[in-house]
C-alpha positions in Angstrom: -27.7 -75.7 63.5 -31.5 -75.7 63.1 -33.8 -73.2 61.4 -33.2 -69.5 61.8 -35.9 -67.5 63.4 -37.2 -64.2 62.0 -35.0 -61.3 63.2 -32.1 -63.7 64.0 -29.0 -62.0 62.5 -26.5 -64.4 64.1 -25.5 -65.7 60.6 -24.2 -62.2 59.6 -20.6 -61.4 60.2 -19.5 -58.7 62.6 -18.4 -56.7 59.5 -21.9 -56.5 58.3 -23.1 -55.2 61.6 -20.5 -52.4 61.8 -20.8 -51.3 58.1 -24.6 -51.3 57.8 -25.5 -48.9 55.0 -28.9 -48.2 56.4 -27.8 -47.3 59.9 -28.0 -43.6 60.9 -24.6 -41.8 60.8 -22.6 -41.8 63.9 -21.0 -38.4 63.1 -23.0 -35.3 63.8 -22.0 -31.8 62.6 -24.2 -30.3 65.4 -22.2 -32.1 68.0 -18.9 -31.1 66.4 -19.7 -27.4 66.2 -21.0 -27.4 69.8 -17.8 -29.1 70.9 -15.6 -26.7 69.0 -17.4 -23.6 70.4 -17.4 -24.9 73.9 -13.8 -25.9 73.7 -12.8 -22.5 72.4 -14.8 -20.8 75.2 -13.3 -23.0 77.9 -9.8 -22.5 76.5 -10.4 -18.7 76.6 -11.6 -19.0 80.2 -8.5 -21.0 81.2 -6.3 -18.5 79.5 -7.8 -15.6 81.3 -7.4 -17.4 84.7 -3.8 -18.3 83.9 -2.9 -14.8 82.9 -4.4 -13.4 86.1 -2.5 -16.0 88.1 0.7 -15.1 86.3 0.3 -11.4 86.8 -0.5 -12.0 90.5 2.6 -14.1 91.0 4.7 -11.7 89.0 3.7 -8.7 91.1 3.4 -10.3 94.5 6.1 -12.9 94.3 3.7 -15.1 96.1 1.5 -17.6 94.4 -2.1 -16.6 95.2 -3.5 -20.1 95.5 -6.8 -18.8 96.7 -7.5 -17.2 93.3 -9.5 -20.3 92.0 -11.6 -20.3 95.2 -12.4 -16.6 94.6 -13.3 -17.5 91.0 -15.7 -20.3 92.1 -17.2 -18.0 94.8 -17.8 -15.3 92.2 -19.5 -18.0 90.0 -21.8 -18.9 92.8 -22.5 -15.2 93.2 -23.6 -15.0 89.6 -25.7 -18.1 90.1 -27.4 -16.5 93.1 -28.1 -13.2 91.3 -29.5 -15.2 88.3 -31.6 -17.6 90.4 -33.0 -15.2 93.0 -33.3 -12.0 91.0 -33.5 -13.3 87.4 -30.6 -11.2 86.3 -28.9 -12.2 83.1 -25.7 -14.1 83.9 -23.4 -11.9 81.8 -24.8 -8.8 83.5 -24.5 -10.5 86.9 -20.9 -11.2 86.1 -20.3 -7.5 85.3 -22.1 -6.4 88.5 -20.2 -8.8 90.7 -16.7 -7.9 89.3 -16.2 -4.7 91.3 -17.2 -6.6 94.5 -14.6 -9.2 94.0 -12.0 -6.6 92.9 -12.5 -5.0 96.3 -12.5 -8.4 98.1 -9.2 -9.2 96.3 -7.8 -5.8 97.2 -8.7 -6.3 100.9 -7.2 -9.8 100.9 -3.9 -8.5 99.5 -3.9 -5.6 101.9 -4.4 -8.0 104.8 -1.6 -10.2 103.4 0.7 -7.2 102.9 0.2 -5.7 106.4 0.5 -9.1 108.1 3.5 -10.6 106.2 5.3 -8.4 103.8 5.8 -5.5 106.1 7.4 -7.7 108.7 9.8 -9.1 106.1 10.5 -12.5 107.6 9.6 -15.6 105.5 6.9 -13.7 103.7 6.7 -16.1 100.8 6.2 -19.3 102.9 3.7 -17.6 105.3 1.9 -16.0 102.3 1.4 -19.4 100.7 0.0 -20.8 103.9 -2.2 -17.7 104.3 -3.7 -18.1 100.8 -4.1 -21.8 101.2 -6.1 -21.1 104.4 -8.3 -18.6 102.7 -8.9 -21.0 99.8 -9.8 -23.8 102.3 -12.2 -21.5 104.2 -13.9 -20.3 101.0 -14.3 -23.9 99.7 -15.8 -25.2 103.0 -18.2 -22.2 103.1 -19.3 -22.9 99.5 -19.9 -26.6 100.3 -21.9 -25.8 103.5 -24.0 -23.2 101.6 -24.6 -24.9 98.3 -23.6 -28.5 98.7 -21.7 -30.5 96.1 -24.3 -30.6 93.4 -23.8 -28.8 90.1 -25.7 -25.6 89.5 -26.4 -23.8 86.2 -27.7 -20.4 85.2 -30.6 -19.7 82.9 -30.8 -17.3 80.0 -32.9 -17.2 76.9 -29.8 -17.6 74.7 -28.3 -20.6 76.4 -28.4 -23.7 74.3 -28.8 -21.8 71.0 -26.2 -21.4 68.3 -24.4 -18.0 68.6 -22.2 -16.3 66.1 -19.5 -18.7 64.9 -21.6 -21.7 65.8 -24.4 -20.5 63.5 -21.9 -19.9 60.7 -20.4 -23.4 61.2 -24.0 -24.8 61.1 -24.6 -23.2 57.7 -21.3 -24.5 56.4 -22.1 -28.0 57.7 -25.6 -27.9 56.1 -24.1 -26.8 52.8 -21.5 -29.6 53.0 -24.1 -32.2 53.7 -26.4 -31.0 50.9 -23.4 -30.9 48.5 -22.2 -34.4 49.2 -25.6 -35.8 50.0 -24.5 -36.8 53.5 -27.2 -37.5 56.1 
């Protein structure tokens, strides 16, 4: 086998490499609390979108499949307000909400006047109408912004807020109590 060189750990078993006591911990409370808060916020976002889609389908009897495209367009509107005019993203969302309410109202009015009033195959034609609007919005977004990700900036983004700060304190207490590092 020959002499072993310094730093050669080939004689150690794989069990020793996996259970090395001096290795830094793989588990991080900071990552866990960030994942929990982001998961909760994303779940709330999906719940709000699904409720609005359910209400739209319940009232119109037509699945408004352009709704997600309007949502993405509004997100890009918030991005533009934040990037160009340095407006806080939450305030920009509040400012852009009435604009998209009116846009949705006009879209429904156009749908109603064109398909519902005439009464023939309104559901099938409505689905095609909303798919067409979604397709047009998505193409315009890609032409204007490309396919790269965008993000907004705010002084509070990236910092622990509310429940995340509480979870951090609990995690710090737990680590100090059980001497975890």
